[in-house]
HTML snippet that shows the backbone in 3Dmol.js (N, CA, C, O; Angstrom):
<script src="https://3Dmol.org/build/3Dmol-min.js"></script>
<div id="view" style="width:600px;height:400px;position:relative"></div>
<script>
const pdb = `
ATOM      1  N   MET A   1     259.313 136.296 182.629  1.00  0.00           N
ATOM      2  CA  MET A   1     260.103 137.046 182.190  1.00  0.00           C
ATOM      3  C   MET A   1     260.582 138.025 183.122  1.00  0.00           C
ATOM      4  O   MET A   1     259.677 138.709 183.601  1.00  0.00           O
ATOM      5  N   ASN A   2     261.828 138.313 183.550  1.00  0.00           N
ATOM      6  CA  ASN A   2     262.175 139.472 184.461  1.00  0.00           C
ATOM      7  C   ASN A   2     262.332 140.742 184.009  1.00  0.00           C
ATOM      8  O   ASN A   2     262.968 140.955 182.977  1.00  0.00           O
ATOM      9  N   ALA A   3     261.878 141.542 184.591  1.00  0.00           N
ATOM     10  CA  ALA A   3     262.032 143.176 184.204  1.00  0.00           C
ATOM     11  C   ALA A   3     263.311 143.547 184.493  1.00  0.00           C
ATOM     12  O   ALA A   3     263.793 143.056 185.514  1.00  0.00           O
ATOM     13  N   PRO A   4     264.041 144.362 183.790  1.00  0.00           N
ATOM     14  CA  PRO A   4     265.448 144.684 183.935  1.00  0.00           C
ATOM     15  C   PRO A   4     265.280 145.756 184.979  1.00  0.00           C
ATOM     16  O   PRO A   4     264.411 146.628 185.010  1.00  0.00           O
ATOM     17  N   GLN A   5     266.261 145.541 185.828  1.00  0.00           N
ATOM     18  CA  GLN A   5     266.384 146.440 187.117  1.00  0.00           C
ATOM     19  C   GLN A   5     266.982 147.373 186.657  1.00  0.00           C
ATOM     20  O   GLN A   5     267.893 147.263 185.836  1.00  0.00           O
ATOM     21  N   ALA A   6     266.389 148.840 187.302  1.00  0.00           N
ATOM     22  CA  ALA A   6     267.083 149.934 187.088  1.00  0.00           C
ATOM     23  C   ALA A   6     268.228 150.142 187.839  1.00  0.00           C
ATOM     24  O   ALA A   6     268.092 149.993 189.053  1.00  0.00           O
ATOM     25  N   ARG A   7     269.405 150.473 187.391  1.00  0.00           N
ATOM     26  CA  ARG A   7     270.662 150.704 188.167  1.00  0.00           C
ATOM     27  C   ARG A   7     270.626 151.835 189.193  1.00  0.00           C
ATOM     28  O   ARG A   7     270.283 152.986 188.922  1.00  0.00           O
ATOM     29  N   GLU A   8     270.897 151.531 190.039  1.00  0.00           N
ATOM     30  CA  GLU A   8     270.872 152.573 191.350  1.00  0.00           C
ATOM     31  C   GLU A   8     272.090 153.423 191.529  1.00  0.00           C
ATOM     32  O   GLU A   8     273.200 152.920 191.354  1.00  0.00           O
ATOM     33  N   TYR A   9     271.988 154.382 191.785  1.00  0.00           N
ATOM     34  CA  TYR A   9     273.106 155.402 191.878  1.00  0.00           C
ATOM     35  C   TYR A   9     274.013 155.047 192.830  1.00  0.00           C
ATOM     36  O   TYR A   9     273.631 154.986 193.999  1.00  0.00           O
ATOM     37  N   GLN A  10     275.226 154.784 192.526  1.00  0.00           N
ATOM     38  CA  GLN A  10     276.360 154.387 193.876  1.00  0.00           C
ATOM     39  C   GLN A  10     277.255 155.932 193.908  1.00  0.00           C
ATOM     40  O   GLN A  10     277.615 156.617 192.952  1.00  0.00           O
ATOM     41  N   GLU A  11     277.404 156.115 195.071  1.00  0.00           N
ATOM     42  CA  GLU A  11     278.405 157.387 195.136  1.00  0.00           C
ATOM     43  C   GLU A  11     279.677 157.166 194.238  1.00  0.00           C
ATOM     44  O   GLU A  11     280.112 156.036 194.017  1.00  0.00           O
ATOM     45  N   SER A  12     280.205 158.226 193.772  1.00  0.00           N
ATOM     46  CA  SER A  12     281.384 158.157 193.196  1.00  0.00           C
ATOM     47  C   SER A  12     282.393 157.787 193.779  1.00  0.00           C
ATOM     48  O   SER A  12     282.445 158.075 194.974  1.00  0.00           O
ATOM     49  N   LYS A  13     283.451 157.091 193.229  1.00  0.00           N
ATOM     50  CA  LYS A  13     284.823 156.911 193.614  1.00  0.00           C
ATOM     51  C   LYS A  13     285.864 157.997 193.457  1.00  0.00           C
ATOM     52  O   LYS A  13     287.078 157.918 193.645  1.00  0.00           O
ATOM     53  N   ILE A  14     285.226 158.894 193.122  1.00  0.00           N
ATOM     54  CA  ILE A  14     286.204 160.238 193.014  1.00  0.00           C
ATOM     55  C   ILE A  14     286.441 160.955 194.320  1.00  0.00           C
ATOM     56  O   ILE A  14     285.523 161.372 195.026  1.00  0.00           O
ATOM     57  N   GLU A  15     287.818 161.083 194.623  1.00  0.00           N
ATOM     58  CA  GLU A  15     287.992 161.362 196.075  1.00  0.00           C
ATOM     59  C   GLU A  15     288.857 162.838 195.959  1.00  0.00           C
ATOM     60  O   GLU A  15     290.074 162.949 196.101  1.00  0.00           O
ATOM     61  N   ASP A  16     287.899 163.924 195.666  1.00  0.00           N
ATOM     62  CA  ASP A  16     288.481 165.078 195.632  1.00  0.00           C
ATOM     63  C   ASP A  16     289.584 165.276 194.309  1.00  0.00           C
ATOM     64  O   ASP A  16     290.606 165.961 194.321  1.00  0.00           O
ATOM     65  N   GLU A  17     289.170 164.649 193.444  1.00  0.00           N
ATOM     66  CA  GLU A  17     290.054 164.593 191.874  1.00  0.00           C
ATOM     67  C   GLU A  17     289.620 166.052 191.612  1.00  0.00           C
ATOM     68  O   GLU A  17     288.516 166.567 191.786  1.00  0.00           O
ATOM     69  N   PRO A  18     291.046 166.714 191.037  1.00  0.00           N
ATOM     70  CA  PRO A  18     290.440 167.801 190.560  1.00  0.00           C
ATOM     71  C   PRO A  18     290.063 167.699 188.956  1.00  0.00           C
ATOM     72  O   PRO A  18     290.528 166.783 188.278  1.00  0.00           O
ATOM     73  N   ILE A  19     289.092 168.815 188.333  1.00  0.00           N
ATOM     74  CA  ILE A  19     288.472 168.577 187.189  1.00  0.00           C
ATOM     75  C   ILE A  19     289.759 169.359 186.257  1.00  0.00           C
ATOM     76  O   ILE A  19     290.017 170.552 186.414  1.00  0.00           O
ATOM     77  N   LEU A  20     290.374 168.625 185.446  1.00  0.00           N
ATOM     78  CA  LEU A  20     291.365 169.490 184.864  1.00  0.00           C
ATOM     79  C   LEU A  20     291.109 170.044 183.456  1.00  0.00           C
ATOM     80  O   LEU A  20     291.990 170.527 182.745  1.00  0.00           O
ATOM     81  N   GLY A  21     289.792 169.924 183.118  1.00  0.00           N
ATOM     82  CA  GLY A  21     289.427 170.555 181.739  1.00  0.00           C
ATOM     83  C   GLY A  21     287.998 170.840 181.728  1.00  0.00           C
ATOM     84  O   GLY A  21     287.353 170.696 182.766  1.00  0.00           O
ATOM     85  N   PRO A  22     287.408 171.255 180.582  1.00  0.00           N
ATOM     86  CA  PRO A  22     285.996 171.412 180.040  1.00  0.00           C
ATOM     87  C   PRO A  22     285.158 170.283 180.368  1.00  0.00           C
ATOM     88  O   PRO A  22     283.948 170.494 180.441  1.00  0.00           O
ATOM     89  N   VAL A  23     285.612 169.090 180.584  1.00  0.00           N
ATOM     90  CA  VAL A  23     284.815 168.070 180.284  1.00  0.00           C
ATOM     91  C   VAL A  23     284.806 167.092 181.684  1.00  0.00           C
ATOM     92  O   VAL A  23     285.765 167.178 182.451  1.00  0.00           O
ATOM     93  N   LEU A  24     283.740 166.209 181.966  1.00  0.00           N
ATOM     94  CA  LEU A  24     283.929 165.387 183.063  1.00  0.00           C
ATOM     95  C   LEU A  24     283.790 164.110 182.468  1.00  0.00           C
ATOM     96  O   LEU A  24     282.863 163.924 181.679  1.00  0.00           O
ATOM     97  N   ALA A  25     284.727 163.048 182.790  1.00  0.00           N
ATOM     98  CA  ALA A  25     284.480 161.706 182.281  1.00  0.00           C
ATOM     99  C   ALA A  25     283.704 160.898 183.424  1.00  0.00           C
ATOM    100  O   ALA A  25     284.072 160.824 184.596  1.00  0.00           O
ATOM    101  N   LEU A  26     282.551 160.299 182.866  1.00  0.00           N
ATOM    102  CA  LEU A  26     282.013 159.430 183.857  1.00  0.00           C
ATOM    103  C   LEU A  26     282.091 157.807 183.984  1.00  0.00           C
ATOM    104  O   LEU A  26     282.550 157.132 183.062  1.00  0.00           O
ATOM    105  N   PRO A  27     281.723 157.367 184.907  1.00  0.00           N
ATOM    106  CA  PRO A  27     282.070 156.073 185.189  1.00  0.00           C
ATOM    107  C   PRO A  27     281.340 155.121 184.001  1.00  0.00           C
ATOM    108  O   PRO A  27     281.878 154.064 183.671  1.00  0.00           O
ATOM    109  N   ASP A  28     280.465 155.431 183.572  1.00  0.00           N
ATOM    110  CA  ASP A  28     279.759 154.708 182.445  1.00  0.00           C
ATOM    111  C   ASP A  28     280.371 154.798 180.998  1.00  0.00           C
ATOM    112  O   ASP A  28     279.951 154.134 180.050  1.00  0.00           O
ATOM    113  N   GLY A  29     281.463 155.737 180.933  1.00  0.00           N
ATOM    114  CA  GLY A  29     282.294 156.131 179.613  1.00  0.00           C
ATOM    115  C   GLY A  29     281.665 157.004 179.010  1.00  0.00           C
ATOM    116  O   GLY A  29     281.984 157.153 177.831  1.00  0.00           O
ATOM    117  N   ARG A  30     280.793 157.704 179.451  1.00  0.00           N
ATOM    118  CA  ARG A  30     280.321 158.955 178.724  1.00  0.00           C
ATOM    119  C   ARG A  30     281.113 159.961 179.137  1.00  0.00           C
ATOM    120  O   ARG A  30     281.599 159.960 180.269  1.00  0.00           O
ATOM    121  N   ILE A  31     281.385 161.201 178.011  1.00  0.00           N
ATOM    122  CA  ILE A  31     282.363 162.403 178.331  1.00  0.00           C
ATOM    123  C   ILE A  31     281.191 163.185 178.213  1.00  0.00           C
ATOM    124  O   ILE A  31     280.441 163.187 177.237  1.00  0.00           O
ATOM    125  N   GLN A  32     281.011 164.136 179.698  1.00  0.00           N
ATOM    126  CA  GLN A  32     279.966 165.357 179.777  1.00  0.00           C
ATOM    127  C   GLN A  32     280.693 166.664 179.656  1.00  0.00           C
ATOM    128  O   GLN A  32     281.566 166.991 180.461  1.00  0.00           O
ATOM    129  N   PRO A  33     280.315 167.427 178.614  1.00  0.00           N
ATOM    130  CA  PRO A  33     280.982 168.715 178.561  1.00  0.00           C
ATOM    131  C   PRO A  33     280.377 169.596 179.793  1.00  0.00           C
ATOM    132  O   PRO A  33     279.191 169.567 180.120  1.00  0.00           O
ATOM    133  N   LEU A  34     281.248 170.278 180.337  1.00  0.00           N
ATOM    134  CA  LEU A  34     280.554 171.179 181.621  1.00  0.00           C
ATOM    135  C   LEU A  34     280.174 172.364 180.813  1.00  0.00           C
ATOM    136  O   LEU A  34     280.511 172.741 179.691  1.00  0.00           O
ATOM    137  N   THR A  35     279.441 172.798 181.637  1.00  0.00           N
ATOM    138  CA  THR A  35     278.665 174.379 181.028  1.00  0.00           C
ATOM    139  C   THR A  35     279.834 175.211 181.785  1.00  0.00           C
ATOM    140  O   THR A  35     280.635 174.790 182.619  1.00  0.00           O
ATOM    141  N   TRP A  36     279.662 176.833 181.119  1.00  0.00           N
ATOM    142  CA  TRP A  36     280.663 178.001 181.672  1.00  0.00           C
ATOM    143  C   TRP A  36     280.173 177.946 183.121  1.00  0.00           C
ATOM    144  O   TRP A  36     281.113 177.552 183.811  1.00  0.00           O
ATOM    145  N   MET A  37     279.173 178.162 183.804  1.00  0.00           N
ATOM    146  CA  MET A  37     278.777 178.026 184.923  1.00  0.00           C
ATOM    147  C   MET A  37     279.535 176.919 185.874  1.00  0.00           C
ATOM    148  O   MET A  37     280.144 177.241 186.895  1.00  0.00           O
ATOM    149  N   GLU A  38     279.413 175.559 185.394  1.00  0.00           N
ATOM    150  CA  GLU A  38     279.740 174.593 185.809  1.00  0.00           C
ATOM    151  C   GLU A  38     281.292 174.629 186.324  1.00  0.00           C
ATOM    152  O   GLU A  38     281.781 174.171 187.357  1.00  0.00           O
ATOM    153  N   ARG A  39     281.927 175.375 185.175  1.00  0.00           N
ATOM    154  CA  ARG A  39     283.555 175.470 185.304  1.00  0.00           C
ATOM    155  C   ARG A  39     283.732 176.602 186.191  1.00  0.00           C
ATOM    156  O   ARG A  39     284.661 176.428 186.979  1.00  0.00           O
ATOM    157  N   LEU A  40     283.095 177.763 186.311  1.00  0.00           N
ATOM    158  CA  LEU A  40     283.342 178.566 187.280  1.00  0.00           C
ATOM    159  C   LEU A  40     282.954 178.136 188.460  1.00  0.00           C
ATOM    160  O   LEU A  40     283.700 178.636 189.301  1.00  0.00           O
ATOM    161  N   MET A  41     281.981 177.306 189.054  1.00  0.00           N
ATOM    162  CA  MET A  41     281.809 176.792 190.150  1.00  0.00           C
ATOM    163  C   MET A  41     283.206 175.837 190.666  1.00  0.00           C
ATOM    164  O   MET A  41     283.761 175.961 191.758  1.00  0.00           O
ATOM    165  N   VAL A  42     283.535 175.019 189.746  1.00  0.00           N
ATOM    166  CA  VAL A  42     284.545 174.092 190.146  1.00  0.00           C
ATOM    167  C   VAL A  42     286.020 175.151 190.439  1.00  0.00           C
ATOM    168  O   VAL A  42     286.936 174.873 191.213  1.00  0.00           O
ATOM    169  N   ARG A  43     285.928 176.188 189.723  1.00  0.00           N
ATOM    170  CA  ARG A  43     287.272 176.911 189.855  1.00  0.00           C
ATOM    171  C   ARG A  43     287.276 177.636 191.531  1.00  0.00           C
ATOM    172  O   ARG A  43     288.232 177.810 192.286  1.00  0.00           O
ATOM    173  N   LEU A  44     286.017 177.910 191.698  1.00  0.00           N
ATOM    174  CA  LEU A  44     285.813 178.945 192.875  1.00  0.00           C
ATOM    175  C   LEU A  44     285.554 177.717 194.170  1.00  0.00           C
ATOM    176  O   LEU A  44     285.202 178.060 195.299  1.00  0.00           O
ATOM    177  N   HIS A  45     285.760 176.478 193.839  1.00  0.00           N
ATOM    178  CA  HIS A  45     285.621 175.392 194.903  1.00  0.00           C
ATOM    179  C   HIS A  45     284.228 175.465 195.416  1.00  0.00           C
ATOM    180  O   HIS A  45     284.141 175.253 196.626  1.00  0.00           O
ATOM    181  N   LEU A  46     283.106 175.715 194.784  1.00  0.00           N
ATOM    182  CA  LEU A  46     281.776 175.707 194.996  1.00  0.00           C
ATOM    183  C   LEU A  46     281.123 174.332 194.646  1.00  0.00           C
ATOM    184  O   LEU A  46     280.018 174.067 195.121  1.00  0.00           O
ATOM    185  N   THR A  47     281.750 173.475 193.855  1.00  0.00           N
ATOM    186  CA  THR A  47     281.299 171.968 193.531  1.00  0.00           C
ATOM    187  C   THR A  47     282.319 171.362 193.202  1.00  0.00           C
ATOM    188  O   THR A  47     283.352 171.998 192.991  1.00  0.00           O
ATOM    189  N   ASN A  48     282.282 170.117 193.091  1.00  0.00           N
ATOM    190  CA  ASN A  48     283.396 169.327 192.855  1.00  0.00           C
ATOM    191  C   ASN A  48     282.846 167.984 191.861  1.00  0.00           C
ATOM    192  O   ASN A  48     281.672 167.900 191.500  1.00  0.00           O
ATOM    193  N   ALA A  49     283.740 167.126 191.552  1.00  0.00           N
ATOM    194  CA  ALA A  49     283.576 165.996 190.461  1.00  0.00           C
ATOM    195  C   ALA A  49     282.563 165.402 191.324  1.00  0.00           C
ATOM    196  O   ALA A  49     281.395 165.487 190.945  1.00  0.00           O
ATOM    197  N   LYS A  50     282.788 164.891 192.280  1.00  0.00           N
ATOM    198  CA  LYS A  50     281.177 163.982 192.888  1.00  0.00           C
ATOM    199  C   LYS A  50     280.179 164.490 192.800  1.00  0.00           C
ATOM    200  O   LYS A  50     279.232 163.769 192.484  1.00  0.00           O
ATOM    201  N   THR A  51     279.960 165.771 193.006  1.00  0.00           N
ATOM    202  CA  THR A  51     278.447 166.635 192.863  1.00  0.00           C
ATOM    203  C   THR A  51     278.013 166.401 191.573  1.00  0.00           C
ATOM    204  O   THR A  51     276.924 165.874 191.350  1.00  0.00           O
ATOM    205  N   LEU A  52     278.940 166.827 190.522  1.00  0.00           N
ATOM    206  CA  LEU A  52     278.678 166.886 188.988  1.00  0.00           C
ATOM    207  C   LEU A  52     278.475 165.509 188.506  1.00  0.00           C
ATOM    208  O   LEU A  52     277.710 165.249 187.577  1.00  0.00           O
ATOM    209  N   GLU A  53     279.169 164.627 189.147  1.00  0.00           N
ATOM    210  CA  GLU A  53     278.858 163.021 188.659  1.00  0.00           C
ATOM    211  C   GLU A  53     277.532 162.720 188.954  1.00  0.00           C
ATOM    212  O   GLU A  53     276.831 162.288 188.038  1.00  0.00           O
ATOM    213  N   ALA A  54     276.960 162.901 190.304  1.00  0.00           N
ATOM    214  CA  ALA A  54     275.848 162.670 190.602  1.00  0.00           C
ATOM    215  C   ALA A  54     274.727 163.618 189.908  1.00  0.00           C
ATOM    216  O   ALA A  54     273.543 163.330 189.736  1.00  0.00           O
ATOM    217  N   ARG A  55     275.254 164.568 189.626  1.00  0.00           N
ATOM    218  CA  ARG A  55     274.006 165.195 188.512  1.00  0.00           C
ATOM    219  C   ARG A  55     273.572 164.504 187.233  1.00  0.00           C
ATOM    220  O   ARG A  55     272.455 164.225 186.795  1.00  0.00           O
ATOM    221  N   TYR A  56     274.838 164.309 186.755  1.00  0.00           N
ATOM    222  CA  TYR A  56     274.602 163.741 185.276  1.00  0.00           C
ATOM    223  C   TYR A  56     274.768 162.091 185.318  1.00  0.00           C
ATOM    224  O   TYR A  56     275.381 161.531 184.410  1.00  0.00           O
ATOM    225  N   PHE A  57     274.230 161.389 186.344  1.00  0.00           N
ATOM    226  CA  PHE A  57     274.281 159.797 186.568  1.00  0.00           C
ATOM    227  C   PHE A  57     272.692 159.878 185.712  1.00  0.00           C
ATOM    228  O   PHE A  57     271.755 160.645 185.931  1.00  0.00           O
ATOM    229  N   ARG A  58     272.786 159.049 184.932  1.00  0.00           N
ATOM    230  CA  ARG A  58     271.307 158.197 184.250  1.00  0.00           C
ATOM    231  C   ARG A  58     271.428 156.947 184.638  1.00  0.00           C
ATOM    232  O   ARG A  58     272.451 156.272 184.527  1.00  0.00           O
ATOM    233  N   PRO A  59     270.169 156.524 185.206  1.00  0.00           N
ATOM    234  CA  PRO A  59     269.895 154.878 185.376  1.00  0.00           C
ATOM    235  C   PRO A  59     269.855 154.330 183.867  1.00  0.00           C
ATOM    236  O   PRO A  59     269.280 154.865 182.919  1.00  0.00           O
ATOM    237  N   ALA A  60     270.637 153.079 183.860  1.00  0.00           N
ATOM    238  CA  ALA A  60     270.285 152.360 182.791  1.00  0.00           C
ATOM    239  C   ALA A  60     268.748 151.833 182.388  1.00  0.00           C
ATOM    240  O   ALA A  60     268.570 151.174 181.363  1.00  0.00           O
TER     241      ALA A  60
END
`;
const viewer = $3Dmol.createViewer("view");
viewer.addModel(pdb, "pdb");
viewer.setStyle({}, {cartoon: {color: "spectrum"}});
viewer.zoomTo();
viewer.render();
</script>
């Protein structure tokens, strides 16, 4: 019997896409609400969609 393989994180294909609202749509279909601080950091260009996506990645 084969054990299920943990999905490895693959870098996002988001290329400097702006975050247009208070949520981040993740590739696996989840919608991640952003905290007030994350929204502020995006607004100040201290973080981006790629970084946030990597933070919220969950291996299967």
